[in-house]
C-alpha positions in Angstrom: -16.0 -21.1 -38.2 -13.4 -23.3 -39.8 -10.4 -21.8 -38.0 -10.7 -22.5 -34.3 -7.3 -21.0 -33.5 -8.4 -17.7 -35.0 -11.6 -17.9 -33.0 -9.8 -18.5 -29.7 -7.4 -15.6 -30.4 -10.5 -13.3 -31.2 -12.2 -14.4 -27.9 -9.0 -13.7 -25.9 -8.6 -10.3 -27.6 -12.2 -9.4 -26.7 -11.7 -10.3 -23.1 -8.5 -8.2 -22.9 -10.5 -5.3 -24.5 -13.2 -5.6 -21.8 -10.5 -5.6 -19.1 -8.8 -2.5 -20.7 -12.0 -0.6 -20.9 -13.0 -1.5 -17.3 -9.6 -0.3 -16.1 -10.1 3.0 -18.0 -13.6 3.3 -16.6 -12.5 2.6 -13.1 -9.8 5.2 -13.3 -12.2 7.8 -14.7 -14.9 7.2 -12.1 -12.2 7.1 -9.4 -10.9 10.5 -10.5 -14.4 12.0 -10.6 -15.6 10.5 -7.3 -12.5 11.3 -5.3 -12.5 10.0 -1.7 -16.1 8.7 -2.0 -15.3 6.2 -4.8 -15.7 3.2 -2.5 -19.5 4.1 -2.2 -20.0 4.6 -5.9 -21.8 1.6 -7.4 -20.3 2.0 -10.9 -16.8 2.1 -9.4 -17.6 -1.1 -7.4 -18.8 -2.8 -10.6 -15.6 -1.9 -12.3 -13.7 -3.3 -9.3 -15.5 -6.6 -9.7 -14.7 -6.7 -13.4 -11.0 -5.8 -13.0 -10.3 -7.9 -9.9 -8.9 -10.9 -11.8 -6.5 -8.7 -13.8 -5.4 -6.8 -10.7 -4.8 -10.1 -8.7 -2.8 -11.6 -11.6 -0.7 -8.4 -11.9 0.0 -8.4 -8.1 1.1 -12.0 -8.3 3.2 -11.4 -11.4 5.0 -8.2 -10.4 7.7 -8.0 -7.7 6.7 -6.8 -4.2 8.8 -3.6 -4.7 5.9 -2.2 -6.8 3.4 -0.5 -4.5 -0.2 -1.7 -4.4 -1.4 1.7 -5.5 0.6 1.4 -8.8 -0.7 -2.1 -9.6 -3.7 -0.8 -11.7 -1.3 1.2 -13.9 0.9 -1.9 -14.4 -2.2 -4.0 -15.1 -3.3 -1.5 -17.7 0.0 -1.6 -19.5 0.2 -5.4 -19.3 -3.2 -5.7 -20.8 -2.4 -3.1 -23.5 0.7 -5.0 -24.7 -1.2 -8.3 -24.5 -3.9 -6.7 -26.7 -1.2 -5.6 -29.2 0.4 -9.1 -29.1 -3.0 -10.8 -29.8 -3.6 -8.4 -32.7 -0.3 -9.4 -34.2 -1.0 -13.1 -33.6 -4.4 -12.7 -35.2 -2.8 -11.0 -38.3 -0.3 -13.8 -38.5 -3.0 -16.5 -38.3 -5.1 -14.7 -41.0 -2.0 -14.6 -43.3 -1.2 -18.2 -42.6 -4.7 -19.3 -43.4 -4.9 -17.1 -46.5 -7.7 -15.0 -45.2 -8.2 -11.4 -46.2 -10.1 -8.7 -44.2 -9.6 -10.3 -40.8 
């Protein structure tokens, strides 16, 4: 690939997509499992995947936001980051004269 900046943005966007899908999956499994979600191995797997995002969101947000709301905030932060990276990718494609990015 001759455009490393476009490659880096694509990798970052893919990582954000994984985090978004893991947050959605964790929420769905949590709703379906109810109080027994801590014993569900799929829920635990999603917790491992989303742990860096949740930690960053807790560090980034003020302490007035309750811990139970942090996953929702993390989801919306990742969603807007995904949108921003899509825009950056489009701008890089236009700057480099690429079509069909």
